[in-house]
C-alpha positions in Angstrom: -6.9 -12.0 7.8 -3.2 -11.5 7.9 -1.0 -10.9 4.9 2.8 -11.0 4.6 3.7 -9.6 1.2 7.1 -10.0 -0.6 7.1 -6.3 -1.4 5.0 -3.4 -0.3 4.6 0.4 -0.6 2.3 2.8 1.1 0.2 5.2 -1.1 -1.7 8.3 -0.2 -5.0 8.7 -2.0 -6.5 12.2 -2.2 -10.1 12.5 -3.2 -11.4 15.5 -5.2 -13.2 18.6 -4.0 -15.5 19.8 -2.6 -14.0 18.4 0.6 -10.6 16.9 -0.2 -9.8 13.9 1.9 -6.6 11.8 2.2 -6.3 8.3 3.2 -3.5 5.8 3.1 -3.3 2.2 1.8 -0.8 -0.6 1.5 -0.1 -1.8 -2.0 1.3 -5.3 -1.6 3.0 -7.6 -4.1 3.8 -11.3 -4.0 6.1 -13.2 -6.4 4.4 -16.2 -8.0 7.4 -18.5 -8.1 8.1 -21.3 -10.6 4.6 -22.4 -11.3 2.5 -19.4 -10.2 2.0 -15.9 -11.2 2.8 -12.6 -9.4 -0.1 -10.9 -7.7 -1.0 -7.8 -5.9 -3.5 -6.4 -3.4 -4.5 -2.9 -2.3 -5.7 -2.9 1.3 -8.9 -1.3 2.5 -7.3 1.6 4.1 -4.8 1.9 7.0 -6.3 2.6 10.4 -3.2 2.0 12.6 0.5 1.2 12.2 2.5 -0.6 14.8 6.3 -1.2 14.5 7.8 -4.3 16.1 11.5 -4.3 15.3 11.8 -4.5 11.5 8.2 -5.4 11.0 5.4 -2.9 10.3 1.9 -4.1 11.2 -0.6 -2.1 9.0 -4.2 -2.6 10.4 -6.9 -2.1 7.8 -10.5 -0.9 7.9 -11.6 -4.4 6.9 -9.8 -5.9 9.9 -6.9 -7.3 7.9 -3.3 -6.9 9.0 -0.4 -6.5 6.6 2.9 -7.6 8.2 5.6 -5.9 6.2 9.4 -6.1 6.7 10.9 -2.6 6.4 13.6 -4.0 4.0 10.9 -5.1 1.5 9.7 -1.6 0.6 9.2 -1.3 -3.1 7.2 -3.2 -5.8 7.9 -6.0 -8.2 8.1 -5.3 -11.9 4.6 -6.6 -12.3 3.3 -4.5 -9.3 4.9 -1.4 -10.7 3.0 -1.8 -14.0 -0.3 -2.4 -12.1 0.3 0.7 -9.9 1.0 2.9 -12.8 -2.3 1.8 -14.4 -4.1 2.5 -11.1 -2.6 6.0 -10.9 -3.7 6.7 -14.5 -7.2 5.3 -14.0 -7.8 7.1 -10.7 -6.6 10.4 -12.1 -9.5 10.3 -14.6 -11.8 10.3 -11.6 -9.9 13.2 -10.0 -8.2 11.0 -7.4 -4.5 11.4 -7.0 -2.3 8.5 -5.8 1.1 9.4 -4.3 3.8 6.8 -3.3 5.2 7.7 0.0 9.0 7.7 0.4 10.7 4.6 1.9 12.1 6.7 4.8 8.6 7.8 5.9 7.8 7.2 9.6 4.6 5.2 8.9 3.7 5.1 12.6 3.1 8.9 12.4 0.7 9.0 9.5 -2.3 11.3 10.1 -5.0 8.6 9.8 
């Protein structure tokens, strides 16, 4: 399945010891519009990133592809609140979630 979010960020998740592992995911947000509500999705894990002009194609472990415009980096207000809650909840399990800077070359992630 392909997704085209209104806003997106890339996060790095680091699992706890004994063998710390990192992996990267797309946190995507969509605006609900007049009659809908905002929503979000965290992809299954990035396996490959391809850049075509201003579009980044993030391929996920589930087979999905997130097509993200580079100018859309960031979150909605709703998405920001959800992300802060995820960061807090995962910290209780020893997992850290770090938001990667906008100027990251996502095609060079060590995945």
